[in-house]
C-alpha positions in Angstrom: 155.4 125.0 122.0 153.8 125.0 125.4 153.7 121.7 127.4 150.3 120.8 128.8 150.1 120.8 132.5 150.0 117.4 134.2 146.9 118.2 136.3 144.8 118.9 133.2 145.7 115.6 131.7 145.1 113.8 135.0 141.7 115.5 135.3 140.7 114.4 131.7 141.9 110.9 132.3 140.0 110.7 135.6 136.8 111.8 133.9 137.3 109.4 131.1 137.9 106.4 133.5 135.0 107.4 135.7 132.6 107.7 132.8 133.8 104.3 131.3 133.5 102.5 134.6 130.1 104.0 135.3 128.8 103.0 131.9 129.9 99.4 132.1 129.2 98.8 135.8 125.8 100.5 135.5 124.7 98.0 133.0 124.8 95.3 135.7 122.2 96.9 137.9 118.5 96.1 137.6 116.6 99.2 136.7 113.2 97.7 137.5 112.2 94.9 135.2 108.6 94.8 133.9 106.6 91.6 134.3 103.6 91.0 132.1 101.0 88.5 133.2 98.0 87.2 131.2 95.0 86.0 133.1 94.2 82.4 132.5 90.8 81.6 131.2 89.4 78.2 132.0 87.4 76.7 129.1 83.7 76.4 129.7 81.0 74.6 127.8 80.4 77.8 125.7 84.1 78.3 125.0 85.6 76.0 122.3 88.9 74.5 123.4 92.0 76.1 121.9 93.6 74.0 119.2 96.4 74.4 116.8 95.4 75.3 113.3 94.7 72.1 111.3 95.9 71.4 107.8 93.4 72.5 105.2 90.7 70.1 104.2 92.3 69.7 100.8 95.5 68.5 102.2 93.8 65.9 104.4 91.0 64.9 102.1 90.6 64.0 98.4 91.9 66.1 95.5 89.5 68.9 94.4 88.1 69.1 90.9 88.4 72.6 89.7 85.3 72.3 87.6 83.0 71.3 90.6 84.7 72.8 93.7 82.8 75.4 95.7 84.1 78.7 96.9 84.6 77.2 100.4 86.4 74.2 99.1 88.8 76.3 97.0 89.6 78.4 100.1 90.9 75.2 101.8 93.7 75.1 99.3 97.1 76.3 100.6 97.6 80.0 99.6 94.1 80.4 98.2 92.0 83.0 100.0 88.6 84.5 99.5 89.6 86.8 96.6 91.6 84.2 94.6 88.9 81.6 95.1 86.3 84.0 93.7 88.6 84.7 90.7 88.9 80.9 90.0 85.1 80.7 90.1 84.7 83.7 87.8 87.3 82.3 85.3 85.6 78.9 85.4 82.2 80.5 84.6 83.6 82.8 81.9 85.5 80.0 80.1 83.1 77.2 80.6 85.4 75.2 82.9 89.0 74.2 83.1 90.5 71.9 80.5 93.8 71.5 82.5 95.2 72.4 85.9 97.8 74.5 84.3 95.1 76.8 83.0 95.0 78.2 86.6 98.0 80.3 85.5 95.5 82.4 83.5 93.7 83.4 86.8 95.0 86.7 88.2 97.0 86.1 91.4 98.1 82.6 90.6 101.6 82.3 89.4 103.9 79.4 88.9 104.9 79.2 92.6 101.3 79.2 93.8 100.4 76.6 91.2 103.2 74.4 92.4 101.9 74.7 95.9 98.4 73.5 95.0 99.2 71.2 92.1 98.9 68.1 94.3 95.5 69.1 95.6 93.6 69.9 92.4 92.5 68.1 89.3 90.3 68.6 86.3 87.6 65.9 86.0 86.3 64.6 82.7 
């Protein structure tokens, strides 16, 4: 078996060390960072002030009656959007009103988790 020549091993070792050092040392150099700036807009009389989203009206106000609530009032419930609010109204019209809050489970798009979320904010009046 032929022994490898020392200068070939030295050359391979040198290339390996040079590559490794270049890789790790090259990471410390700044390759031109990018800065993004957003222009600041001062509020004017025509621009409403920026505010954080407020809690829905249902969480801050009284409990909603499912048999009298409007589309807009239903949309204030957590997790209830335009489509599900309309489904609640359609169900209420088709069935002549809700007899219990749990009857919301019959509305498409409302499962047990969503019902748990809104349970404290809805009621069925007499």
